[in-house]
LOBA-691791 format. One record per residue: x, y, z of N, C-alpha, C in turn; residue number from 0. Coordinates in pm, whole numbers. Layout:
<recs>
  neast nnorth    nup caeast canorth   caup  ceast cnorth    cup seq
      X      Y      Z      X       Y      Z      X      Y      Z NUM
...
</recs>
This chain:
<recs>
  neast nnorth    nup caeast canorth   caup  ceast cnorth    cup seq
     83   -121      1     -3       1     -3     90    128      1   0
     70    210    -95    158     326   -110    125    432     -7   1
     15    421     65    -16     521    167     60    495    300   2
    121    380    310    204     355    430    347    369    390   3
    399    494    398    530     520    354    636    496    462   4
    595    445    582    690     416    688    767    290    659   5
    731    209    562    803      91    522    811     83    373   6
    907      9    314    920       2    166    801    -63    103   7
    765    -14    -14    659     -78    -92    708   -190   -171   8
    835   -189   -201    894    -297   -285   1045   -298   -261   9
   1109   -415   -266   1254    -425   -248   1316   -501   -364  10
   1429   -443   -415   1482    -509   -538   1634   -504   -515  11
   1702   -617   -522   1843    -630   -509   1903   -659   -645  12
   1996   -568   -691   2058    -584   -821   2175   -683   -805  13
   2145   -806   -820   2246    -911   -813   2262   -977   -952  14
   2376   -970  -1012   2396   -1026  -1146   2379  -1175  -1148  15
   2400  -1245  -1039   2375   -1386  -1031   2230  -1421  -1018  16
   2140  -1322  -1009   1997   -1339  -1000   1954  -1421   -882  17
   2024  -1411   -769   1992   -1485   -651   1951  -1394   -536  18
   1954  -1260   -558   1919   -1159   -458   2009  -1167   -339  19
   2141  -1186   -353   2236   -1188   -246   2291  -1048   -231  20
   2275   -995   -112   2311    -854    -80   2464   -834    -87  21
   2545   -937    -59   2687    -919    -68   2741   -905   -209  22
   2662   -946   -307   2704    -929   -443   2627   -832   -520  23
   2550   -745   -451   2463    -646   -512   2542   -534   -583  24
   2490   -487   -692   2545    -375   -764   2487   -249   -709  25
   2563   -138   -710   2523     -13   -660   2451     65   -777  26
   2328    100   -755   2251     178   -854   2285    328   -843  27
   2308    388   -955   2333     533   -960   2225    611  -1030  28
   2174    559  -1143   2074     625  -1217   1958    526  -1253  29
   1842    586  -1272   1723     504  -1297   1649    570  -1410  30
   1599    496  -1506   1525     542  -1621   1405    456  -1644  31
   1286    516  -1663   1166     441  -1698   1083    518  -1798  32
   1001    444  -1868    911     503  -1966    771    499  -1909  33
    704    607  -1910    567     620  -1848    467    530  -1916  34
    491    494  -2042    390     404  -2113    415    256  -2080  35
    534    225  -2019    568      92  -1974    601     93  -1829  36
    513    102  -1735    542     128  -1596    605      9  -1526  37
    607   -113  -1585    667    -224  -1519    812   -245  -1556  38
    858   -178  -1663   1002    -198  -1706   1078    -74  -1676  39
   1199    -91  -1638   1292      20  -1616   1435    -27  -1632  40
   1522     75  -1644   1669      47  -1663   1746    118  -1551  41
   1855     53  -1509   1938     108  -1398   2081    113  -1437  42
   2143    228  -1421   2282     249  -1444   2354    220  -1320  43
   2469    144  -1318   2538     107  -1196   2672    165  -1184  44
   2726    156  -1065   2863     210  -1038   2972    134  -1108  45
   2940     14  -1155   3037     -73  -1219   3040    -55  -1372  46
   2948     31  -1424   2944      57  -1566   2845    -33  -1645  47
   2757    -98  -1576   2658    -188  -1638   2524   -114  -1643  48
   2448   -142  -1746   2312     -99  -1761   2228   -224  -1743  49
   2136   -221  -1653   2054    -340  -1619   1910   -316  -1659  50
   1849   -393  -1739   1716    -385  -1779   1634   -475  -1680  51
   1530   -415  -1621   1453    -486  -1514   1304   -490  -1543  52
   1235   -580  -1482   1091    -594  -1493   1032   -609  -1346  53
    947   -517  -1310    888    -513  -1178    788   -627  -1154  54
    721   -671  -1265    612    -763  -1246    663   -916  -1255  55
    789   -940  -1255    840   -1075  -1265    804  -1152  -1139  56
    787  -1278  -1151    745   -1367  -1039    863  -1403   -948  57
    982  -1435  -1011   1092   -1478   -937   1208  -1374   -940  58
   1301  -1378   -850   1416   -1286   -851   1498  -1305   -978  59
   1506  -1422  -1030   1582   -1444  -1159   1517  -1383  -1279  60
   1388  -1363  -1276   1319   -1305  -1392   1308  -1148  -1381  61
   1344  -1096  -1265   1337    -948  -1245   1451   -877  -1329  62
   1563   -936  -1337   1671    -881  -1423   1655   -945  -1557  63
   1616   -864  -1657   1591    -915  -1795   1727   -939  -1860  64
   1809   -836  -1867   1940    -850  -1929   2031   -739  -1881  65
   2164   -757  -1903   2260    -652  -1866   2338   -612  -1987  66
   2369   -487  -1994   2461    -433  -2103   2579   -378  -2039  67
   2698   -420  -2093   2822    -361  -2044   2890   -285  -2155  68
   3006   -231  -2122   3079    -157  -2226   3132    -25  -2169  69
   3095      6  -2051   3154     127  -1981   3261     89  -1883  70
   3359    172  -1861   3464     138  -1768   3444    220  -1641  71
   3346    299  -1626   3318     376  -1510   3168    382  -1482  72
   3127    458  -1377   2985     465  -1343   2900    524  -1450  73
   2772    490  -1452   2680     546  -1539   2587    640  -1463  74
   2599    777  -1494   2530     871  -1420   2397    916  -1478  75
   2380    890  -1615   2265     933  -1685   2229    837  -1798  76
</recs>
């Protein structure tokens, strides 16, 4: 319920292994989403990866759709 802002509405751990392990989580720096597709978004990480995600996935493995690499530094935008 979004009216109860004293606790998180959703929790998402960016783990490339798709197991939601906090010790392997990537640090998110930027977030991009399209208003016409509210369940899909992209995250830029401090390791230079762009991660495509899906909010409506059933399992943690399905939440990370794919990753794009090619940067040697953080992605700020």
